[in-house]
C-alpha positions as CSV (number, residue, x, y, z in Angstrom):
1,M,16.3,146.8,144.1
2,D,17.3,149.4,141.4
3,R,20.8,147.7,141.3
4,C,19.1,144.3,140.6
5,A,16.9,145.8,137.9
6,L,19.9,147.4,136.2
7,I,21.8,144.1,136.2
8,L,19.0,142.2,134.8
9,H,18.1,144.8,132.3
10,S,22.1,144.7,131.2
11,L,22.3,141.0,131.1
12,G,19.6,140.6,128.6
13,D,20.9,143.7,126.5
14,I,24.3,142.0,126.7
15,A,22.8,138.6,125.6
16,A,20.9,140.4,122.6
17,I,24.0,142.0,121.6
18,F,25.9,138.9,121.3
19,L,23.2,137.2,119.3
20,G,22.7,140.3,117.0
21,L,26.4,140.3,116.5
22,W,26.7,137.0,115.5
23,I,23.9,137.5,113.0
24,L,25.6,140.4,111.5
25,L,28.8,138.6,111.4
26,Y,27.4,135.6,109.8
27,L,25.6,137.5,107.1
28,L,28.7,139.5,106.3
29,D,30.5,136.5,105.8
30,A,33.1,137.2,108.6
31,N,36.4,135.3,108.3
32,Q,35.5,132.1,110.8
33,A,39.0,131.6,111.8
34,N,39.2,135.0,113.4
35,V,39.5,134.6,117.2
36,F,36.9,137.3,117.8
37,V,34.5,135.9,115.3
38,D,35.1,132.3,116.8
39,V,34.3,133.6,120.6
40,V,31.2,135.5,119.4
41,H,29.9,132.6,117.7
42,G,30.5,130.4,120.6
43,V,28.7,132.9,123.1
44,A,26.0,133.2,120.7
45,D,25.7,129.2,120.2
46,W,25.5,128.9,124.1
47,L,22.9,131.5,124.4
48,A,20.8,130.1,121.6
49,G,21.4,126.6,122.3
50,W,17.8,125.9,123.5
51,S,16.5,127.6,120.0
52,Q,18.6,126.0,117.7
53,D,16.7,124.4,114.6
54,I,13.5,125.9,115.5
55,F,13.2,127.3,112.0
56,T,14.6,125.2,109.2
57,M,14.6,127.0,105.9
58,D,16.2,126.3,102.7
59,T,18.3,129.6,102.8
60,E,21.2,129.3,105.2
61,G,21.0,133.0,106.1
62,L,17.4,133.2,107.0
63,R,17.9,130.1,109.1
64,V,20.7,131.6,111.2
65,F,18.7,135.2,111.3
66,F,15.6,133.5,112.6
67,N,17.3,131.0,115.0
68,Y,19.4,133.5,116.6
69,A,17.0,136.6,116.5
70,L,14.2,134.6,118.4
71,P,16.4,134.2,121.6
72,A,17.7,137.7,121.4
73,V,14.0,139.0,121.5
74,V,13.2,136.6,124.4
75,Y,16.2,137.6,126.3
76,L,15.5,141.6,125.5
77,G,12.0,140.8,126.8
78,I,12.6,138.8,129.8
79,G,15.6,141.2,131.0
80,H,13.8,144.2,130.5
81,G,10.5,143.0,131.7
82,A,12.1,141.5,135.0
83,A,13.9,144.9,135.5
84,A,10.6,146.9,135.2
85,W,8.9,144.5,137.7
86,L,11.5,144.9,140.2
87,R,11.6,148.6,139.8
88,R,7.8,148.5,140.5
89,L,8.5,146.9,143.9
């Protein structure tokens, strides 16, 4: 059970890292033609597909921040919560 808990915990962390990294790259105006930036953006878009355009602000930076930060928090909560539940079993 501890191994499963560690896997869930790690998956939630990895998802949140990709989403946070995309927010950071976007806000720092990273080169969109770069392969690394493109991969991070693709993964972040896939992870945040269910939450796209929940927030529609006029400021593009705020819109990207909130639309990608929400799923990051959700993935962290689910991953850590499920891991804690499994460890209690």
